[in-house]
CHARMM-style PDB file with segment names, atoms N, HN, CA, C and O in Angstrom:
ATOM      1  N   UNK     1      23.642   3.720  47.796  1.00  0.00      PROA
ATOM      2  CA  UNK     1      23.809   2.282  47.835  1.00  0.00      PROA
ATOM      3  C   UNK     1      24.335   1.830  46.464  1.00  0.00      PROA
ATOM      4  O   UNK     1      23.816   2.226  45.420  1.00  0.00      PROA
ATOM      5  N   UNK     2      25.368   1.000  46.498  1.00  0.00      PROA
ATOM      6  HN  UNK     2      25.790   0.679  47.345  1.00  0.00      PROA
ATOM      7  CA  UNK     2      25.947   0.534  45.244  1.00  0.00      PROA
ATOM      8  C   UNK     2      25.128  -0.622  44.678  1.00  0.00      PROA
ATOM      9  O   UNK     2      24.292  -1.213  45.362  1.00  0.00      PROA
ATOM     10  N   UNK     3      25.391  -0.922  43.426  1.00  0.00      PROA
ATOM     11  HN  UNK     3      26.070  -0.442  42.870  1.00  0.00      PROA
ATOM     12  CA  UNK     3      24.678  -2.036  42.781  1.00  0.00      PROA
ATOM     13  C   UNK     3      24.992  -3.356  43.458  1.00  0.00      PROA
ATOM     14  O   UNK     3      24.121  -4.217  43.586  1.00  0.00      PROA
ATOM     15  N   UNK     4      26.250  -3.521  43.897  1.00  0.00      PROA
ATOM     16  HN  UNK     4      26.957  -2.821  43.793  1.00  0.00      PROA
ATOM     17  CA  UNK     4      26.626  -4.762  44.579  1.00  0.00      PROA
ATOM     18  C   UNK     4      25.885  -4.908  45.912  1.00  0.00      PROA
ATOM     19  O   UNK     4      25.424  -5.997  46.254  1.00  0.00      PROA
ATOM     20  N   UNK     5      25.775  -3.823  46.650  1.00  0.00      PROA
ATOM     21  HN  UNK     5      26.150  -2.938  46.372  1.00  0.00      PROA
ATOM     22  CA  UNK     5      25.049  -3.862  47.919  1.00  0.00      PROA
ATOM     23  C   UNK     5      23.571  -4.172  47.685  1.00  0.00      PROA
ATOM     24  O   UNK     5      22.966  -4.949  48.423  1.00  0.00      PROA
ATOM     25  N   UNK     6      23.008  -3.564  46.664  1.00  0.00      PROA
ATOM     26  HN  UNK     6      23.500  -2.932  46.065  1.00  0.00      PROA
ATOM     27  CA  UNK     6      21.613  -3.821  46.329  1.00  0.00      PROA
ATOM     28  C   UNK     6      21.405  -5.279  45.941  1.00  0.00      PROA
ATOM     29  O   UNK     6      20.426  -5.903  46.349  1.00  0.00      PROA
ATOM     30  N   UNK     7      22.320  -5.813  45.160  1.00  0.00      PROA
ATOM     31  HN  UNK     7      23.115  -5.306  44.829  1.00  0.00      PROA
ATOM     32  CA  UNK     7      22.239  -7.213  44.747  1.00  0.00      PROA
ATOM     33  C   UNK     7      22.329  -8.142  45.950  1.00  0.00      PROA
ATOM     34  O   UNK     7      21.605  -9.134  46.025  1.00  0.00      PROA
ATOM     35  N   UNK     8      23.223  -7.823  46.897  1.00  0.00      PROA
ATOM     36  HN  UNK     8      23.811  -7.017  46.835  1.00  0.00      PROA
ATOM     37  CA  UNK     8      23.362  -8.632  48.107  1.00  0.00      PROA
ATOM     38  C   UNK     8      22.075  -8.620  48.931  1.00  0.00      PROA
ATOM     39  O   UNK     8      21.650  -9.653  49.448  1.00  0.00      PROA
ATOM     40  N   UNK     9      21.461  -7.447  49.048  1.00  0.00      PROA
ATOM     41  HN  UNK     9      21.806  -6.608  48.628  1.00  0.00      PROA
ATOM     42  CA  UNK     9      20.207  -7.346  49.788  1.00  0.00      PROA
ATOM     43  C   UNK     9      19.097  -8.139  49.108  1.00  0.00      PROA
ATOM     44  O   UNK     9      18.290  -8.779  49.782  1.00  0.00      PROA
ATOM     45  N   UNK    10      19.049  -8.101  47.787  1.00  0.00      PROA
ATOM     46  HN  UNK    10      19.704  -7.581  47.240  1.00  0.00      PROA
ATOM     47  CA  UNK    10      18.029  -8.852  47.060  1.00  0.00      PROA
ATOM     48  C   UNK    10      18.227 -10.356  47.217  1.00  0.00      PROA
ATOM     49  O   UNK    10      17.256 -11.106  47.321  1.00  0.00      PROA
ATOM     50  N   UNK    11      19.484 -10.797  47.235  1.00  0.00      PROA
ATOM     51  HN  UNK    11      20.273 -10.188  47.151  1.00  0.00      PROA
ATOM     52  CA  UNK    11      19.776 -12.221  47.451  1.00  0.00      PROA
ATOM     53  C   UNK    11      19.364 -12.625  48.862  1.00  0.00      PROA
ATOM     54  O   UNK    11      18.760 -13.678  49.062  1.00  0.00      PROA
ATOM     55  N   UNK    12      19.691 -11.785  49.836  1.00  0.00      PROA
ATOM     56  HN  UNK    12      20.182 -10.929  49.674  1.00  0.00      PROA
ATOM     57  CA  UNK    12      19.307 -12.081  51.221  1.00  0.00      PROA
ATOM     58  C   UNK    12      17.789 -12.109  51.361  1.00  0.00      PROA
ATOM     59  O   UNK    12      17.242 -12.977  52.041  1.00  0.00      PROA
ATOM     60  N   UNK    13      17.111 -11.162  50.719  1.00  0.00      PROA
ATOM     61  HN  UNK    13      17.556 -10.457  50.167  1.00  0.00      PROA
ATOM     62  CA  UNK    13      15.651 -11.113  50.776  1.00  0.00      PROA
ATOM     63  C   UNK    13      15.048 -12.382  50.188  1.00  0.00      PROA
ATOM     64  O   UNK    13      14.100 -12.938  50.744  1.00  0.00      PROA
ATOM     65  N   UNK    14      15.581 -12.830  49.092  1.00  0.00      PROA
ATOM     66  HN  UNK    14      16.351 -12.379  48.641  1.00  0.00      PROA
ATOM     67  CA  UNK    14      15.093 -14.055  48.464  1.00  0.00      PROA
ATOM     68  C   UNK    14      15.290 -15.259  49.389  1.00  0.00      PROA
ATOM     69  O   UNK    14      14.401 -16.098  49.524  1.00  0.00      PROA
ATOM     70  N   UNK    15      16.461 -15.334  50.020  1.00  0.00      PROA
ATOM     71  HN  UNK    15      17.184 -14.651  49.910  1.00  0.00      PROA
ATOM     72  CA  UNK    15      16.758 -16.436  50.940  1.00  0.00      PROA
ATOM     73  C   UNK    15      15.826 -16.403  52.149  1.00  0.00      PROA
ATOM     74  O   UNK    15      15.321 -17.440  52.578  1.00  0.00      PROA
ATOM     75  N   UNK    16      15.601 -15.213  52.693  1.00  0.00      PROA
ATOM     76  HN  UNK    16      16.011 -14.371  52.345  1.00  0.00      PROA
ATOM     77  CA  UNK    16      14.711 -15.079  53.849  1.00  0.00      PROA
ATOM     78  C   UNK    16      13.283 -15.479  53.514  1.00  0.00      PROA
ATOM     79  O   UNK    16      12.622 -16.161  54.296  1.00  0.00      PROA
ATOM     80  N   UNK    17      12.811 -15.052  52.351  1.00  0.00      PROA
ATOM     81  HN  UNK    17      13.349 -14.498  51.716  1.00  0.00      PROA
ATOM     82  CA  UNK    17      11.453 -15.416  51.935  1.00  0.00      PROA
ATOM     83  C   UNK    17      11.317 -16.920  51.746  1.00  0.00      PROA
ATOM     84  O   UNK    17      10.293 -17.503  52.102  1.00  0.00      PROA
ATOM     85  N   UNK    18      12.348 -17.549  51.184  1.00  0.00      PROA
ATOM     86  HN  UNK    18      13.179 -17.075  50.895  1.00  0.00      PROA
ATOM     87  CA  UNK    18      12.310 -18.999  50.987  1.00  0.00      PROA
ATOM     88  C   UNK    18      12.277 -19.725  52.325  1.00  0.00      PROA
ATOM     89  O   UNK    18      11.514 -20.675  52.503  1.00  0.00      PROA
ATOM     90  N   UNK    19      13.104 -19.279  53.264  1.00  0.00      PROA
ATOM     91  HN  UNK    19      13.724 -18.508  53.120  1.00  0.00      PROA
ATOM     92  CA  UNK    19      13.110 -19.905  54.591  1.00  0.00      PROA
ATOM     93  C   UNK    19      11.757 -19.718  55.277  1.00  0.00      PROA
ATOM     94  O   UNK    19      11.277 -20.624  55.958  1.00  0.00      PROA
ATOM     95  N   UNK    20      11.147 -18.560  55.102  1.00  0.00      PROA
ATOM     96  HN  UNK    20      11.536 -17.824  54.549  1.00  0.00      PROA
ATOM     97  CA  UNK    20       9.827 -18.280  55.678  1.00  0.00      PROA
ATOM     98  C   UNK    20       8.788 -19.250  55.111  1.00  0.00      PROA
ATOM     99  O   UNK    20       7.977 -19.799  55.855  1.00  0.00      PROA
ATOM    100  N   UNK    21       8.816 -19.459  53.789  1.00  0.00      PROA
ATOM    101  HN  UNK    21       9.475 -19.012  53.184  1.00  0.00      PROA
ATOM    102  CA  UNK    21       7.887 -20.413  53.152  1.00  0.00      PROA
ATOM    103  C   UNK    21       8.149 -21.840  53.637  1.00  0.00      PROA
ATOM    104  O   UNK    21       7.216 -22.602  53.890  1.00  0.00      PROA
ATOM    105  N   UNK    22       9.428 -22.188  53.761  1.00  0.00      PROA
ATOM    106  HN  UNK    22      10.186 -21.569  53.555  1.00  0.00      PROA
ATOM    107  CA  UNK    22       9.771 -23.532  54.236  1.00  0.00      PROA
ATOM    108  C   UNK    22       9.255 -23.768  55.657  1.00  0.00      PROA
ATOM    109  O   UNK    22       8.790 -24.861  55.981  1.00  0.00      PROA
ATOM    110  N   UNK    23       9.339 -22.748  56.491  1.00  0.00      PROA
ATOM    111  HN  UNK    23       9.717 -21.860  56.228  1.00  0.00      PROA
ATOM    112  CA  UNK    23       8.826 -22.878  57.852  1.00  0.00      PROA
ATOM    113  C   UNK    23       7.314 -23.045  57.847  1.00  0.00      PROA
ATOM    114  O   UNK    23       6.775 -23.792  58.663  1.00  0.00      PROA
ATOM    115  N   UNK    24       6.622 -22.360  56.939  1.00  0.00      PROA
ATOM    116  HN  UNK    24       7.060 -21.753  56.276  1.00  0.00      PROA
ATOM    117  CA  UNK    24       5.170 -22.552  56.807  1.00  0.00      PROA
ATOM    118  C   UNK    24       4.856 -24.027  56.568  1.00  0.00      PROA
ATOM    119  O   UNK    24       3.983 -24.608  57.213  1.00  0.00      PROA
ATOM    120  N   UNK    25       5.580 -24.606  55.636  1.00  0.00      PROA
ATOM    121  HN  UNK    25       6.289 -24.133  55.112  1.00  0.00      PROA
ATOM    122  CA  UNK    25       5.368 -26.009  55.289  1.00  0.00      PROA
ATOM    123  C   UNK    25       5.680 -26.921  56.469  1.00  0.00      PROA
ATOM    124  O   UNK    25       4.932 -27.856  56.755  1.00  0.00      PROA
ATOM    125  N   UNK    26       6.790 -26.644  57.153  1.00  0.00      PROA
ATOM    126  HN  UNK    26       7.398 -25.885  56.921  1.00  0.00      PROA
ATOM    127  CA  UNK    26       7.190 -27.475  58.295  1.00  0.00      PROA
ATOM    128  C   UNK    26       6.190 -27.369  59.440  1.00  0.00      PROA
ATOM    129  O   UNK    26       5.850 -28.372  60.067  1.00  0.00      PROA
ATOM    130  N   UNK    27       5.725 -26.168  59.710  1.00  0.00      PROA
ATOM    131  HN  UNK    27       6.001 -25.353  59.201  1.00  0.00      PROA
ATOM    132  CA  UNK    27       4.745 -25.973  60.786  1.00  0.00      PROA
ATOM    133  C   UNK    27       3.454 -26.716  60.466  1.00  0.00      PROA
ATOM    134  O   UNK    27       2.891 -27.394  61.324  1.00  0.00      PROA
ATOM    135  N   UNK    28       2.995 -26.585  59.240  1.00  0.00      PROA
ATOM    136  HN  UNK    28       3.453 -26.034  58.542  1.00  0.00      PROA
ATOM    137  CA  UNK    28       1.769 -27.271  58.838  1.00  0.00      PROA
ATOM    138  C   UNK    28       1.914 -28.782  58.967  1.00  0.00      PROA
ATOM    139  O   UNK    28       1.008 -29.460  59.451  1.00  0.00      PROA
ATOM    140  N   UNK    29       3.058 -29.306  58.531  1.00  0.00      PROA
ATOM    141  HN  UNK    29       3.794 -28.755  58.138  1.00  0.00      PROA
ATOM    142  CA  UNK    29       3.290 -30.750  58.612  1.00  0.00      PROA
ATOM    143  C   UNK    29       3.336 -31.220  60.065  1.00  0.00      PROA
ATOM    144  O   UNK    29       2.780 -32.266  60.400  1.00  0.00      PROA
ATOM    145  N   UNK    30       3.996 -30.448  60.923  1.00  0.00      PROA
ATOM    146  HN  UNK    30       4.447 -29.598  60.651  1.00  0.00      PROA
ATOM    147  CA  UNK    30       4.079 -30.834  62.337  1.00  0.00      PROA
ATOM    148  C   UNK    30       2.709 -30.792  63.010  1.00  0.00      PROA
ATOM    149  O   UNK    30       2.386 -31.662  63.818  1.00  0.00      PROA
ATOM    150  N   UNK    31       1.910 -29.787  62.681  1.00  0.00      PROA
ATOM    151  HN  UNK    31       2.173 -29.080  62.024  1.00  0.00      PROA
ATOM    152  CA  UNK    31       0.603 -29.668  63.306  1.00  0.00      PROA
ATOM    153  C   UNK    31      -0.341 -30.768  62.843  1.00  0.00      PROA
ATOM    154  O   UNK    31      -1.219 -31.189  63.596  1.00  0.00      PROA
ATOM    155  N   UNK    32      -0.169 -31.232  61.616  1.00  0.00      PROA
ATOM    156  HN  UNK    32       0.544 -30.890  61.005  1.00  0.00      PROA
ATOM    157  CA  UNK    32      -1.027 -32.288  61.092  1.00  0.00      PROA
ATOM    158  C   UNK    32      -0.624 -33.674  61.577  1.00  0.00      PROA
ATOM    159  O   UNK    32      -1.432 -34.602  61.539  1.00  0.00      PROA
ATOM    160  N   UNK    33       0.605 -33.822  62.029  1.00  0.00      PROA
ATOM    161  HN  UNK    33       1.262 -33.068  62.060  1.00  0.00      PROA
ATOM    162  CA  UNK    33       1.107 -35.121  62.457  1.00  0.00      PROA
ATOM    163  C   UNK    33       0.558 -35.468  63.840  1.00  0.00      PROA
ATOM    164  O   UNK    33       0.502 -34.614  64.725  1.00  0.00      PROA
ATOM    165  N   UNK    34       0.158 -36.715  64.017  1.00  0.00      PROA
ATOM    166  HN  UNK    34       0.204 -37.408  63.298  1.00  0.00      PROA
ATOM    167  CA  UNK    34      -0.302 -37.126  65.354  1.00  0.00      PROA
ATOM    168  C   UNK    34       0.874 -37.117  66.334  1.00  0.00      PROA
ATOM    169  O   UNK    34       1.980 -37.546  66.003  1.00  0.00      PROA
ATOM    170  N   UNK    35       0.615 -36.627  67.529  1.00  0.00      PROA
ATOM    171  HN  UNK    35      -0.283 -36.278  67.797  1.00  0.00      PROA
ATOM    172  CA  UNK    35       1.662 -36.582  68.550  1.00  0.00      PROA
ATOM    173  C   UNK    35       2.755 -35.595  68.209  1.00  0.00      PROA
ATOM    174  O   UNK    35       3.927 -35.833  68.502  1.00  0.00      PROA
ATOM    175  N   UNK    36       2.381 -34.495  67.594  1.00  0.00      PROA
ATOM    176  HN  UNK    36       1.429 -34.302  67.356  1.00  0.00      PROA
ATOM    177  CA  UNK    36       3.384 -33.524  67.159  1.00  0.00      PROA
ATOM    178  C   UNK    36       4.044 -32.848  68.350  1.00  0.00      PROA
ATOM    179  O   UNK    36       3.468 -32.767  69.435  1.00  0.00      PROA
ATOM    180  N   UNK    37       5.258 -32.368  68.131  1.00  0.00      PROA
ATOM    181  HN  UNK    37       5.726 -32.434  67.250  1.00  0.00      PROA
ATOM    182  CA  UNK    37       6.046 -31.702  69.154  1.00  0.00      PROA
ATOM    183  C   UNK    37       5.630 -30.234  69.211  1.00  0.00      PROA
ATOM    184  O   UNK    37       6.027 -29.437  68.361  1.00  0.00      PROA
ATOM    185  N   UNK    38       4.835 -29.885  70.206  1.00  0.00      PROA
ATOM    186  HN  UNK    38       4.512 -30.532  70.896  1.00  0.00      PROA
ATOM    187  CA  UNK    38       4.312 -28.522  70.329  1.00  0.00      PROA
ATOM    188  C   UNK    38       5.442 -27.521  70.547  1.00  0.00      PROA
ATOM    189  O   UNK    38       5.383 -26.401  70.041  1.00  0.00      PROA
ATOM    190  N   UNK    39       6.460 -27.914  71.288  1.00  0.00      PROA
ATOM    191  HN  UNK    39       6.508 -28.824  71.699  1.00  0.00      PROA
ATOM    192  CA  UNK    39       7.588 -27.029  71.540  1.00  0.00      PROA
ATOM    193  C   UNK    39       8.317 -26.703  70.231  1.00  0.00      PROA
ATOM    194  O   UNK    39       8.724 -25.563  70.007  1.00  0.00      PROA
ATOM    195  N   UNK    40       8.474 -27.702  69.382  1.00  0.00      PROA
ATOM    196  HN  UNK    40       8.143 -28.628  69.564  1.00  0.00      PROA
ATOM    197  CA  UNK    40       9.131 -27.476  68.090  1.00  0.00      PROA
ATOM    198  C   UNK    40       8.284 -26.546  67.217  1.00  0.00      PROA
ATOM    199  O   UNK    40       8.829 -25.679  66.534  1.00  0.00      PROA
ATOM    200  N   UNK    41       6.986 -26.713  67.232  1.00  0.00      PROA
ATOM    201  HN  UNK    41       6.543 -27.417  67.788  1.00  0.00      PROA
ATOM    202  CA  UNK    41       6.085 -25.836  66.473  1.00  0.00      PROA
ATOM    203  C   UNK    41       6.240 -24.400  66.969  1.00  0.00      PROA
ATOM    204  O   UNK    41       6.306 -23.472  66.162  1.00  0.00      PROA
ATOM    205  N   UNK    42       6.297 -24.211  68.273  1.00  0.00      PROA
ATOM    206  HN  UNK    42       6.243 -24.964  68.927  1.00  0.00      PROA
ATOM    207  CA  UNK    42       6.472 -22.871  68.835  1.00  0.00      PROA
ATOM    208  C   UNK    42       7.801 -22.260  68.423  1.00  0.00      PROA
ATOM    209  O   UNK    42       7.873 -21.068  68.122  1.00  0.00      PROA
ATOM    210  N   UNK    43       8.855 -23.071  68.407  1.00  0.00      PROA
ATOM    211  HN  UNK    43       8.796 -24.039  68.651  1.00  0.00      PROA
ATOM    212  CA  UNK    43      10.168 -22.566  67.968  1.00  0.00      PROA
ATOM    213  C   UNK    43      10.127 -22.139  66.510  1.00  0.00      PROA
ATOM    214  O   UNK    43      10.664 -21.094  66.143  1.00  0.00      PROA
ATOM    215  N   UNK    44       9.488 -22.950  65.688  1.00  0.00      PROA
ATOM    216  HN  UNK    44       9.052 -23.798  65.986  1.00  0.00      PROA
ATOM    217  CA  UNK    44       9.369 -22.608  64.271  1.00  0.00      PROA
ATOM    218  C   UNK    44       8.575 -21.308  64.083  1.00  0.00      PROA
ATOM    219  O   UNK    44       8.928 -20.474  63.249  1.00  0.00      PROA
ATOM    220  N   UNK    45       7.513 -21.148  64.856  1.00  0.00      PROA
ATOM    221  HN  UNK    45       7.226 -21.826  65.533  1.00  0.00      PROA
ATOM    222  CA  UNK    45       6.699 -19.930  64.742  1.00  0.00      PROA
ATOM    223  C   UNK    45       7.496 -18.704  65.189  1.00  0.00      PROA
ATOM    224  O   UNK    45       7.388 -17.633  64.591  1.00  0.00      PROA
ATOM    225  N   UNK    46       8.290 -18.868  66.235  1.00  0.00      PROA
ATOM    226  HN  UNK    46       8.378 -19.738  66.721  1.00  0.00      PROA
ATOM    227  CA  UNK    46       9.117 -17.761  66.703  1.00  0.00      PROA
ATOM    228  C   UNK    46      10.156 -17.398  65.643  1.00  0.00      PROA
ATOM    229  O   UNK    46      10.401 -16.218  65.393  1.00  0.00      PROA
ATOM    230  N   UNK    47      10.758 -18.391  65.029  1.00  0.00      PROA
ATOM    231  HN  UNK    47      10.559 -19.350  65.232  1.00  0.00      PROA
ATOM    232  CA  UNK    47      11.730 -18.147  63.955  1.00  0.00      PROA
ATOM    233  C   UNK    47      11.054 -17.460  62.773  1.00  0.00      PROA
ATOM    234  O   UNK    47      11.633 -16.573  62.146  1.00  0.00      PROA
ATOM    235  N   UNK    48       9.827 -17.874  62.473  1.00  0.00      PROA
ATOM    236  HN  UNK    48       9.356 -18.595  62.982  1.00  0.00      PROA
ATOM    237  CA  UNK    48       9.070 -17.286  61.372  1.00  0.00      PROA
ATOM    238  C   UNK    48       8.796 -15.805  61.634  1.00  0.00      PROA
ATOM    239  O   UNK    48       8.894 -14.991  60.716  1.00  0.00      PROA
ATOM    240  N   UNK    49       8.457 -15.449  62.866  1.00  0.00      PROA
ATOM    241  HN  UNK    49       8.378 -16.110  63.612  1.00  0.00      PROA
ATOM    242  CA  UNK    49       8.246 -14.039  63.218  1.00  0.00      PROA
ATOM    243  C   UNK    49       9.533 -13.234  63.070  1.00  0.00      PROA
ATOM    244  O   UNK    49       9.518 -12.108  62.573  1.00  0.00      PROA
ATOM    245  N   UNK    50      10.647 -13.822  63.506  1.00  0.00      PROA
ATOM    246  HN  UNK    50      10.660 -14.736  63.910  1.00  0.00      PROA
ATOM    247  CA  UNK    50      11.936 -13.150  63.336  1.00  0.00      PROA
ATOM    248  C   UNK    50      12.220 -12.905  61.856  1.00  0.00      PROA
ATOM    249  O   UNK    50      12.660 -11.820  61.474  1.00  0.00      PROA
ATOM    250  N   UNK    51      11.965 -13.919  61.024  1.00  0.00      PROA
ATOM    251  HN  UNK    51      11.608 -14.800  61.334  1.00  0.00      PROA
ATOM    252  CA  UNK    51      12.197 -13.786  59.595  1.00  0.00      PROA
ATOM    253  C   UNK    51      11.309 -12.703  58.986  1.00  0.00      PROA
ATOM    254  O   UNK    51      11.757 -11.936  58.135  1.00  0.00      PROA
ATOM    255  N   UNK    52      10.055 -12.641  59.421  1.00  0.00      PROA
ATOM    256  HN  UNK    52       9.690 -13.265  60.113  1.00  0.00      PROA
ATOM    257  CA  UNK    52       9.143 -11.622  58.908  1.00  0.00      PROA
ATOM    258  C   UNK    52       9.691 -10.221  59.199  1.00  0.00      PROA
ATOM    259  O   UNK    52       9.666  -9.343  58.337  1.00  0.00      PROA
ATOM    260  N   UNK    53      10.185 -10.026  60.424  1.00  0.00      PROA
ATOM    261  HN  UNK    53      10.206 -10.740  61.125  1.00  0.00      PROA
ATOM    262  CA  UNK    53      10.757  -8.730  60.782  1.00  0.00      PROA
ATOM    263  C   UNK    53      12.010  -8.428  59.964  1.00  0.00      PROA
ATOM    264  O   UNK    53      12.217  -7.298  59.522  1.00  0.00      PROA
ATOM    265  N   UNK    54      12.829  -9.435  59.771  1.00  0.00      PROA
ATOM    266  HN  UNK    54      12.661 -10.353  60.130  1.00  0.00      PROA
ATOM    267  CA  UNK    54      14.059  -9.251  58.989  1.00  0.00      PROA
ATOM    268  C   UNK    54      13.726  -8.953  57.525  1.00  0.00      PROA
ATOM    269  O   UNK    54      14.386  -8.127  56.895  1.00  0.00      PROA
ATOM    270  N   UNK    55      12.709  -9.622  56.987  1.00  0.00      PROA
ATOM    271  HN  UNK    55      12.174 -10.293  57.499  1.00  0.00      PROA
ATOM    272  CA  UNK    55      12.277  -9.376  55.607  1.00  0.00      PROA
ATOM    273  C   UNK    55      11.844  -7.923  55.467  1.00  0.00      PROA
ATOM    274  O   UNK    55      12.231  -7.250  54.512  1.00  0.00      PROA
ATOM    275  N   UNK    56      11.057  -7.442  56.397  1.00  0.00      PROA
ATOM    276  HN  UNK    56      10.742  -7.989  57.173  1.00  0.00      PROA
ATOM    277  CA  UNK    56      10.607  -6.040  56.347  1.00  0.00      PROA
ATOM    278  C   UNK    56      11.781  -5.079  56.421  1.00  0.00      PROA
ATOM    279  O   UNK    56      11.804  -4.068  55.718  1.00  0.00      PROA
ATOM    280  N   UNK    57      12.754  -5.387  57.268  1.00  0.00      PROA
ATOM    281  HN  UNK    57      12.735  -6.208  57.839  1.00  0.00      PROA
ATOM    282  CA  UNK    57      13.932  -4.538  57.396  1.00  0.00      PROA
ATOM    283  C   UNK    57      14.693  -4.465  56.076  1.00  0.00      PROA
ATOM    284  O   UNK    57      15.063  -3.380  55.627  1.00  0.00      PROA
ATOM    285  N   UNK    58      14.924  -5.612  55.460  1.00  0.00      PROA
ATOM    286  HN  UNK    58      14.624  -6.493  55.825  1.00  0.00      PROA
ATOM    287  CA  UNK    58      15.667  -5.652  54.196  1.00  0.00      PROA
ATOM    288  C   UNK    58      14.875  -4.950  53.093  1.00  0.00      PROA
ATOM    289  O   UNK    58      15.448  -4.224  52.280  1.00  0.00      PROA
ATOM    290  N   UNK    59      13.569  -5.166  53.065  1.00  0.00      PROA
ATOM    291  HN  UNK    59      13.104  -5.756  53.726  1.00  0.00      PROA
ATOM    292  CA  UNK    59      12.730  -4.482  52.072  1.00  0.00      PROA
ATOM    293  C   UNK    59      12.850  -2.965  52.226  1.00  0.00      PROA
ATOM    294  O   UNK    59      12.917  -2.242  51.232  1.00  0.00      PROA
ATOM    295  N   UNK    60      12.876  -2.490  53.459  1.00  0.00      PROA
ATOM    296  HN  UNK    60      12.822  -3.078  54.266  1.00  0.00      PROA
ATOM    297  CA  UNK    60      13.026  -1.057  53.698  1.00  0.00      PROA
ATOM    298  C   UNK    60      14.404  -0.544  53.298  1.00  0.00      PROA
ATOM    299  O   UNK    60      14.548   0.615  52.910  1.00  0.00      PROA
ATOM    300  N   UNK    61      15.398  -1.387  53.389  1.00  0.00      PROA
ATOM    301  HN  UNK    61      15.281  -2.328  53.704  1.00  0.00      PROA
ATOM    302  CA  UNK    61      16.731  -1.001  52.941  1.00  0.00      PROA
ATOM    303  C   UNK    61      16.777  -0.855  51.422  1.00  0.00      PROA
ATOM    304  O   UNK    61      17.459   0.019  50.886  1.00  0.00      PROA
ATOM    305  N   UNK    62      16.037  -1.730  50.744  1.00  0.00      PROA
ATOM    306  HN  UNK    62      15.483  -2.440  51.179  1.00  0.00      PROA
ATOM    307  CA  UNK    62      16.015  -1.698  49.273  1.00  0.00      PROA
ATOM    308  C   UNK    62      15.197  -0.519  48.771  1.00  0.00      PROA
ATOM    309  O   UNK    62      15.607   0.184  47.848  1.00  0.00      PROA
ATOM    310  N   UNK    63      14.033  -0.305  49.387  1.00  0.00      PROA
ATOM    311  HN  UNK    63      13.700  -0.876  50.138  1.00  0.00      PROA
ATOM    312  CA  UNK    63      13.160   0.800  48.966  1.00  0.00      PROA
ATOM    313  C   UNK    63      12.857   1.677  50.181  1.00  0.00      PROA
ATOM    314  O   UNK    63      11.810   1.526  50.811  1.00  0.00      PROA
ATOM    315  N   UNK    64      13.767   2.588  50.509  1.00  0.00      PROA
ATOM    316  HN  UNK    64      14.617   2.711  49.998  1.00  0.00      PROA
ATOM    317  CA  UNK    64      13.553   3.439  51.692  1.00  0.00      PROA
ATOM    318  C   UNK    64      12.410   4.421  51.454  1.00  0.00      PROA
ATOM    319  O   UNK    64      12.050   4.730  50.319  1.00  0.00      PROA
ATOM    320  N   UNK    65      11.848   4.906  52.582  1.00  0.00      PROA
ATOM    321  HN  UNK    65      12.141   4.655  53.504  1.00  0.00      PROA
ATOM    322  CA  UNK    65      10.789   5.909  52.499  1.00  0.00      PROA
ATOM    323  C   UNK    65      11.354   7.194  51.894  1.00  0.00      PROA
ATOM    324  O   UNK    65      12.489   7.579  52.171  1.00  0.00      PROA
ATOM    325  N   UNK    66      10.555   7.836  51.078  1.00  0.00      PROA
ATOM    326  HN  UNK    66       9.632   7.523  50.853  1.00  0.00      PROA
ATOM    327  CA  UNK    66      10.950   9.097  50.473  1.00  0.00      PROA
ATOM    328  C   UNK    66      10.166  10.195  51.170  1.00  0.00      PROA
ATOM    329  O   UNK    66       8.935  10.199  51.156  1.00  0.00      PROA
ATOM    330  N   UNK    67      10.882  11.118  51.772  1.00  0.00      PROA
ATOM    331  HN  UNK    67      11.882  11.115  51.783  1.00  0.00      PROA
ATOM    332  CA  UNK    67      10.244  12.220  52.459  1.00  0.00      PROA
ATOM    333  C   UNK    67      10.064  13.344  51.437  1.00  0.00      PROA
ATOM    334  O   UNK    67      11.034  13.831  50.856  1.00  0.00      PROA
ATOM    335  N   UNK    68       8.806  13.748  51.229  1.00  0.00      PROA
ATOM    336  HN  UNK    68       8.018  13.352  51.701  1.00  0.00      PROA
ATOM    337  CA  UNK    68       8.524  14.774  50.223  1.00  0.00      PROA
ATOM    338  C   UNK    68       8.590  16.157  50.832  1.00  0.00      PROA
ATOM    339  OT1 UNK    68       8.380  17.150  50.135  1.00  0.00      PROA
TER     340      UNK     68
END
């Protein structure tokens, strides 16, 4: 993996983590609001799960398993 590819993955990882945190905040705000949109909360949670999986994938690309 080249340095440029590694840098791109680190930038993507940072962006994904930020979006994941932002969704946490949005979900919490929606759940606390009276008359909140349950469907929107579910969509946000589904997106958050997708992001978690993508974060793990990118992390594994940056630091792959070493077979001894």
